[in-house]
C-alpha positions as CSV (number, residue, x, y, z in Angstrom):
1,X,-2.1,-13.8,22.5
2,X,-5.3,-13.6,21.0
3,X,-6.0,-12.3,17.4
4,X,-8.9,-9.8,15.6
5,X,-10.4,-12.0,12.7
6,X,-12.8,-10.1,10.1
7,X,-15.8,-11.6,10.4
8,X,-16.0,-12.5,6.7
9,X,-12.4,-14.9,8.1
10,X,-14.2,-16.4,10.0
11,X,-17.0,-17.4,8.5
12,X,-15.6,-18.1,5.6
13,X,-12.6,-19.9,7.2
14,X,-9.3,-20.7,5.7
15,X,-10.7,-19.5,2.1
16,X,-12.3,-16.4,3.8
17,X,-9.4,-14.1,3.0
18,X,-9.0,-15.2,-1.1
19,X,-12.7,-15.0,-1.2
20,X,-12.2,-11.6,-0.1
21,X,-9.6,-10.4,-2.6
22,X,-10.8,-12.1,-5.8
23,X,-13.7,-10.1,-5.6
24,X,-12.2,-7.0,-5.9
25,X,-12.8,-5.2,-9.8
26,X,-10.2,-6.3,-11.7
27,X,-8.0,-8.9,-9.8
28,X,-9.4,-12.5,-10.8
29,X,-8.6,-11.9,-14.9
30,X,-5.2,-10.1,-14.0
31,X,-4.6,-13.3,-11.5
32,X,-6.3,-15.5,-14.0
33,X,-3.1,-14.3,-17.4
34,X,-0.2,-13.9,-14.9
35,X,-0.6,-17.5,-14.5
36,X,-1.0,-18.6,-18.2
37,X,1.5,-15.6,-19.1
38,X,4.1,-17.0,-16.7
39,X,4.4,-20.3,-18.2
40,X,5.9,-19.3,-21.3
41,X,8.8,-17.5,-19.4
42,X,9.2,-20.5,-16.8
43,X,10.2,-22.4,-19.9
44,X,12.1,-20.0,-21.7
45,X,14.9,-20.2,-19.6
46,X,15.6,-24.5,-20.6
47,X,14.6,-23.7,-23.6
48,X,16.8,-21.5,-24.8
49,X,19.9,-24.1,-22.5
50,X,18.6,-27.0,-24.8
51,X,18.9,-25.2,-27.4
52,X,22.5,-23.6,-27.4
53,X,23.6,-27.8,-26.0
54,X,21.7,-29.8,-28.7
55,X,21.4,-27.6,-31.8
56,X,24.2,-25.0,-31.6
57,X,26.3,-27.8,-30.2
58,X,28.1,-25.5,-27.5
59,X,28.6,-26.8,-24.0
60,X,26.4,-25.8,-20.5
61,X,28.8,-23.3,-19.6
62,X,27.4,-21.3,-23.0
63,X,23.9,-21.9,-22.4
64,X,25.1,-20.5,-18.9
65,X,26.0,-17.5,-20.5
66,X,23.2,-16.9,-22.4
67,X,21.0,-17.4,-19.4
68,X,24.1,-14.9,-17.5
69,X,22.6,-12.2,-20.4
70,X,19.7,-12.2,-20.1
71,X,19.2,-12.1,-16.1
72,X,21.4,-9.3,-16.0
73,X,19.5,-7.2,-18.9
74,X,16.3,-8.0,-16.5
75,X,17.9,-7.3,-13.5
76,X,19.5,-3.5,-14.8
77,X,15.7,-3.3,-17.3
78,X,13.0,-3.8,-14.5
79,X,13.7,-0.7,-12.5
80,X,14.2,1.5,-15.8
81,X,10.8,0.2,-17.1
82,X,9.0,0.5,-14.0
83,X,10.0,4.0,-14.3
84,X,9.0,4.2,-17.2
85,X,5.5,3.2,-16.7
86,X,5.4,5.5,-13.8
87,X,6.0,8.3,-16.2
88,X,4.0,7.4,-19.6
89,X,1.7,4.7,-18.3
90,X,1.3,0.8,-18.7
91,X,0.6,0.7,-22.1
92,X,3.8,2.4,-24.2
93,X,5.9,0.2,-21.9
94,X,3.8,-3.3,-23.0
95,X,4.0,-2.0,-26.6
96,X,8.2,-1.9,-26.3
97,X,8.3,-4.9,-24.6
98,X,5.8,-6.6,-26.9
99,X,7.7,-5.6,-30.4
100,X,11.4,-6.3,-28.3
101,X,10.1,-9.8,-27.7
102,X,8.1,-10.2,-31.0
103,X,11.9,-9.7,-33.2
104,X,13.6,-12.0,-30.7
105,X,11.6,-14.7,-30.6
106,X,11.2,-14.7,-34.3
107,X,14.8,-15.1,-35.0
108,X,16.2,-16.8,-31.5
109,X,15.8,-19.9,-33.3
110,X,18.3,-19.3,-36.2
111,X,20.9,-16.6,-34.3
112,X,24.3,-17.7,-34.5
113,X,25.9,-18.3,-30.7
114,X,26.8,-14.4,-30.4
115,X,24.4,-12.9,-31.3
116,X,22.2,-14.6,-29.7
117,X,23.7,-13.9,-26.4
118,X,24.0,-10.4,-27.4
119,X,20.2,-10.2,-28.5
120,X,19.1,-12.1,-24.9
121,X,20.4,-9.2,-23.0
122,X,19.0,-6.7,-25.2
123,X,15.4,-8.9,-24.7
124,X,16.1,-9.3,-21.4
125,X,16.6,-5.2,-20.6
126,X,13.4,-4.0,-22.3
127,X,11.0,-7.3,-22.7
128,X,8.2,-7.5,-21.7
129,X,8.4,-6.7,-17.9
130,X,5.8,-9.2,-16.8
131,X,6.8,-10.5,-13.1
132,X,7.2,-6.2,-11.9
133,X,3.8,-5.7,-13.7
134,X,1.6,-8.5,-12.2
135,X,2.8,-7.1,-8.4
136,X,2.7,-3.6,-9.4
137,X,-0.7,-4.0,-10.2
138,X,-1.9,-6.2,-7.6
139,X,0.1,-3.2,-4.9
140,X,-2.0,-0.9,-7.1
141,X,-5.5,-2.7,-6.8
142,X,-5.5,-3.9,-3.8
143,X,-5.9,-2.2,-0.3
144,X,-3.3,-2.4,2.0
145,X,-5.2,-5.0,4.5
146,X,-5.9,-7.4,1.8
147,X,-2.2,-7.7,-0.2
148,X,-1.3,-10.6,1.9
149,X,-3.8,-12.5,0.2
150,X,-3.7,-11.2,-2.8
151,X,0.4,-11.6,-2.7
152,X,-0.1,-15.1,-1.6
153,X,-2.1,-16.1,-4.6
154,X,0.5,-14.5,-6.7
155,X,3.5,-16.4,-5.5
156,X,1.7,-19.7,-5.3
157,X,1.0,-19.0,-9.7
158,X,5.1,-18.4,-9.9
159,X,5.1,-21.8,-8.0
160,X,2.5,-23.4,-10.4
161,X,4.0,-21.9,-13.7
162,X,7.6,-23.2,-12.6
163,X,6.2,-26.9,-12.2
164,X,3.8,-26.5,-15.4
165,X,6.3,-24.5,-17.6
166,X,9.9,-26.3,-18.1
167,X,8.5,-29.4,-18.0
168,X,6.4,-28.5,-21.3
169,X,9.2,-26.8,-22.6
170,X,11.7,-30.0,-21.9
171,X,8.8,-32.2,-23.6
172,X,8.9,-29.4,-26.6
173,X,12.4,-29.9,-27.2
174,X,12.5,-33.4,-27.1
175,X,9.7,-34.1,-29.2
176,X,9.9,-31.6,-31.7
177,X,13.0,-30.0,-32.2
178,X,14.8,-26.5,-30.1
179,X,13.7,-24.0,-32.7
180,X,10.4,-24.9,-32.6
181,X,10.7,-24.8,-28.8
182,X,12.0,-21.7,-29.1
183,X,9.3,-20.0,-31.3
184,X,6.3,-21.7,-29.6
185,X,7.6,-20.4,-26.3
186,X,8.2,-17.2,-28.3
187,X,4.5,-17.9,-29.3
188,X,3.4,-17.3,-25.7
189,X,5.3,-14.8,-24.7
190,X,4.3,-12.1,-27.5
191,X,0.6,-13.4,-26.6
192,X,1.0,-12.7,-22.8
193,X,2.0,-9.2,-24.2
194,X,-0.4,-8.7,-26.2
195,X,-3.0,-10.1,-23.7
196,X,-1.6,-7.7,-20.8
197,X,-2.2,-4.3,-23.1
198,X,-5.5,-5.6,-23.8
199,X,-6.2,-5.7,-20.1
200,X,-4.0,-2.3,-19.6
201,X,-4.9,-3.0,-15.6
202,X,-4.1,-0.2,-12.8
203,X,-0.4,0.5,-12.0
204,X,-1.5,3.3,-9.4
205,X,-4.2,3.5,-6.8
206,X,-7.6,4.6,-8.2
207,X,-7.7,8.3,-7.5
208,X,-4.2,9.2,-7.0
209,X,-4.0,11.3,-10.5
210,X,-1.1,11.8,-12.1
211,X,1.4,12.6,-8.8
212,X,5.3,13.5,-10.0
213,X,7.2,10.9,-8.6
214,X,8.8,11.6,-5.2
215,X,12.5,12.5,-5.3
216,X,14.6,9.0,-4.7
217,X,16.0,10.0,-1.4
218,X,12.6,10.2,-0.3
219,X,12.1,6.3,-0.7
220,X,15.2,4.9,-1.1
221,X,15.2,4.3,2.7
222,X,17.0,1.8,5.0
223,X,13.5,0.1,5.5
224,X,13.3,-0.5,1.6
225,X,17.1,-1.2,1.2
226,X,16.6,-3.7,4.0
227,X,13.6,-5.7,2.2
228,X,15.2,-5.5,-0.9
229,X,18.7,-7.3,1.0
230,X,16.0,-9.4,2.8
231,X,14.9,-10.4,-0.8
232,X,17.9,-11.4,-2.4
233,X,18.8,-13.5,0.5
234,X,15.7,-15.6,0.8
235,X,16.6,-16.2,-3.5
236,X,20.0,-17.1,-2.5
237,X,19.0,-19.8,-0.1
238,X,16.0,-21.3,-2.4
239,X,18.5,-21.6,-5.8
240,X,21.5,-22.5,-3.5
241,X,19.5,-25.2,-2.2
242,X,17.9,-26.3,-5.2
243,X,20.9,-26.6,-6.7
244,X,22.8,-28.5,-3.8
245,X,19.6,-31.0,-4.0
246,X,20.1,-32.0,-7.7
247,X,23.9,-32.3,-7.4
248,X,23.5,-34.1,-4.3
249,X,20.9,-37.1,-5.8
250,X,23.0,-36.5,-9.2
251,X,26.4,-37.6,-7.6
252,X,24.7,-40.7,-5.9
253,X,23.1,-42.3,-9.2
254,X,19.7,-41.3,-8.2
255,X,19.0,-38.4,-10.5
256,X,15.8,-40.2,-12.3
257,X,14.3,-39.3,-8.7
258,X,14.9,-35.3,-8.9
259,X,11.8,-34.5,-10.3
260,X,9.9,-36.3,-7.6
261,X,11.8,-34.5,-4.9
262,X,11.4,-31.7,-7.0
263,X,7.7,-31.9,-7.1
264,X,7.3,-32.6,-2.9
265,X,9.4,-29.5,-2.5
266,X,6.8,-27.3,-5.5
267,X,3.7,-28.8,-3.3
268,X,5.2,-27.8,-0.2
269,X,5.5,-24.3,-1.0
270,X,2.0,-24.3,-2.4
271,X,0.6,-25.4,0.8
272,X,3.1,-22.5,2.9
273,X,1.8,-19.7,0.3
274,X,-2.0,-20.8,0.7
275,X,-1.5,-20.9,5.1
276,X,0.7,-17.8,4.7
277,X,-2.4,-16.3,2.5
278,X,-4.9,-16.6,4.9
279,X,-2.9,-15.4,8.0
280,X,-4.1,-12.4,10.1
281,X,-1.0,-11.9,11.7
282,X,2.5,-12.9,10.3
283,X,6.1,-12.4,11.0
284,X,8.7,-10.0,9.9
285,X,10.5,-10.4,6.2
286,X,13.9,-10.2,7.7
287,X,12.2,-13.1,10.2
288,X,10.7,-15.6,7.5
289,X,14.1,-14.7,5.4
290,X,16.2,-16.2,8.5
291,X,13.6,-18.6,8.6
292,X,14.3,-19.9,5.0
293,X,18.0,-20.1,6.0
294,X,17.7,-22.2,8.9
295,X,15.4,-24.5,7.6
296,X,17.6,-25.1,4.5
297,X,20.4,-26.3,7.1
298,X,19.4,-29.7,7.9
299,X,19.0,-30.4,3.7
300,X,23.0,-31.0,4.1
301,X,22.1,-34.6,6.2
302,X,20.1,-35.3,3.0
303,X,20.8,-39.0,1.2
304,X,18.8,-41.3,-0.2
305,X,15.9,-39.4,-2.2
306,X,13.3,-39.8,0.6
307,X,15.4,-38.2,2.8
308,X,16.3,-35.0,0.6
309,X,12.1,-34.8,0.1
310,X,11.7,-35.1,3.9
311,X,14.7,-32.5,4.6
312,X,13.1,-30.3,1.7
313,X,9.7,-29.6,3.3
314,X,10.3,-27.1,6.0
315,X,12.7,-25.1,3.4
316,X,9.6,-25.4,1.0
317,X,6.6,-24.4,3.4
318,X,8.6,-21.3,3.5
319,X,9.4,-20.1,-0.4
320,X,6.0,-19.2,-1.0
321,X,5.7,-16.8,2.0
322,X,8.9,-16.0,1.5
323,X,8.2,-14.2,-1.8
324,X,4.7,-13.2,-1.0
325,X,6.2,-11.4,2.2
326,X,8.8,-9.7,0.4
327,X,6.0,-8.5,-2.0
328,X,3.7,-7.3,0.6
329,X,6.4,-5.1,2.5
330,X,7.9,-3.2,-0.6
331,X,4.5,-3.1,-2.1
332,X,4.0,-1.1,1.4
333,X,6.6,0.9,1.3
334,X,6.1,2.3,-2.5
335,X,4.9,5.5,-2.7
336,X,2.6,5.9,-5.5
337,X,3.9,7.7,-7.9
338,X,6.7,5.5,-8.1
339,X,5.2,2.1,-7.6
340,X,7.2,1.0,-11.0
341,X,10.6,2.0,-10.4
342,X,10.3,0.5,-6.6
343,X,8.9,-2.9,-8.1
344,X,10.8,-2.8,-10.4
345,X,13.9,-2.8,-7.8
346,X,11.8,-5.4,-6.5
347,X,12.3,-7.5,-9.3
348,X,16.0,-6.9,-9.9
349,X,16.5,-7.9,-6.1
350,X,14.9,-11.4,-7.0
351,X,17.0,-11.7,-10.1
352,X,19.7,-10.8,-8.8
353,X,19.5,-13.3,-5.9
354,X,19.0,-16.1,-8.5
355,X,21.7,-15.2,-10.1
356,X,24.2,-14.9,-7.0
357,X,22.5,-18.3,-5.6
358,X,23.2,-20.7,-8.2
359,X,27.1,-20.1,-8.8
360,X,27.6,-19.8,-5.2
361,X,26.6,-23.3,-4.4
362,X,28.2,-24.6,-7.8
363,X,31.5,-23.3,-6.8
364,X,30.9,-24.7,-3.4
365,X,29.6,-28.1,-4.7
366,X,32.6,-28.3,-7.4
367,X,35.2,-27.6,-4.7
368,X,33.7,-28.9,-1.5
369,X,30.6,-30.9,-1.4
370,X,26.5,-30.1,-1.8
371,X,26.4,-30.6,1.8
372,X,28.6,-27.8,2.4
373,X,27.0,-25.7,0.1
374,X,23.8,-25.7,1.6
375,X,25.5,-25.1,5.1
376,X,26.8,-22.0,3.6
377,X,23.9,-20.3,1.1
378,X,21.8,-21.4,4.2
379,X,24.1,-19.2,7.0
380,X,24.2,-16.4,4.1
381,X,20.8,-16.1,4.2
382,X,20.6,-16.2,8.0
383,X,23.4,-13.7,8.7
384,X,21.7,-11.0,5.7
385,X,18.6,-12.0,6.9
386,X,20.2,-10.6,10.5
387,X,21.3,-6.9,8.9
388,X,18.3,-6.5,7.2
389,X,16.6,-7.0,10.6
390,X,19.3,-4.9,12.2
391,X,18.7,-2.0,9.3
392,X,15.1,-1.8,11.0
393,X,13.8,-1.8,7.6
394,X,10.9,-3.8,7.3
395,X,7.9,-3.0,9.6
396,X,5.5,-6.3,11.2
397,X,3.5,-8.5,9.1
398,X,0.9,-7.5,11.1
399,X,-2.5,-6.6,9.0
400,X,-4.0,-3.6,10.5
401,X,-7.8,-3.9,11.3
402,X,-10.3,-2.8,8.2
403,X,-13.4,-3.7,7.1
404,X,-12.7,-6.7,4.0
405,X,-15.2,-4.7,1.5
406,X,-13.8,-1.4,2.2
407,X,-11.9,-0.2,-1.4
408,X,-9.9,2.3,1.1
409,X,-6.0,2.6,1.3
410,X,-4.5,2.8,4.1
411,X,-1.0,5.3,2.9
412,X,1.2,3.2,0.8
413,X,4.7,5.5,2.8
414,X,3.6,3.7,6.4
């Protein structure tokens, strides 16, 4: 089937859509700041984990409790902070979050373990909602017809941050100490909050004014629920597959190859994200989620390290596109006056998927095998994607035709 492609995209090839979207006022500095800010954010978990294990002399289960507390806080706090952004604007929320981050990271290195758990929960709840703010701003700045490449860039930035951040955090802990690493990462997070406050990107489309938020029943419909469900399912598959790969290599004495295999997977994700962002027509989110589940199934056949690297390529190619597709779908369904809370719900869906995927895979690894774990999470992803599709929730991935330089916005309610 022939697909209409904007003239600028034809002349620019794969880079055409990216060139057009990065010319939009306010977007390039937001993208650069988001990448820089996500590096300390992505290093936080590994730094706190190693601090609990190496300095506080607790086990990995105790370290996981700190991570779980932070995760629960973020899942609860994201929509609440999004609602505050919708009502009071971005800067008051960033001021609250930056002050919270300053207090937490200033004392985290010297807190006893029980206090660290409680403070991690509080900091997760009211800290700087970096990831959801960036996605909300992209939805406000970028016209609907150009959001695919914008969210693809965002998903690739996330991937890069998770390549760089945990590695830097680990080096800081091993070469200096865990308290030093905690303070350095904390300083990075605080500076990120200050920089975002200074940038103050749009959180509503220009010209929409201070419209009151519509009642929840008007926007929390089957389409949005389906998008959130598909988002969580894709994240469960990704995190469950990652842990299964790690366990498979570790139990066979190939742990030294885990960073190599993970790098191959991340590079495949970056490639897939780049291709997805340049597409003028793409499958719907439930279809992409189901594809992630299907692509994960062959990983159960992994043996030697290079077989894992090869088997993870199809799943990796779909990783960044699934995140970009979910962001695109949710932004399309969010009404401007409620964009903050809807984007916060999207962040919660991602967080809950990550929180469910790792324990589920871990339990299956313990009672069965890494292969059984990846088969289960893959099948679960396919099943949940089917449920999301049956909800009739998400519109097709086709980008509406629109002049590439226009700043007119399509109706966010679709």
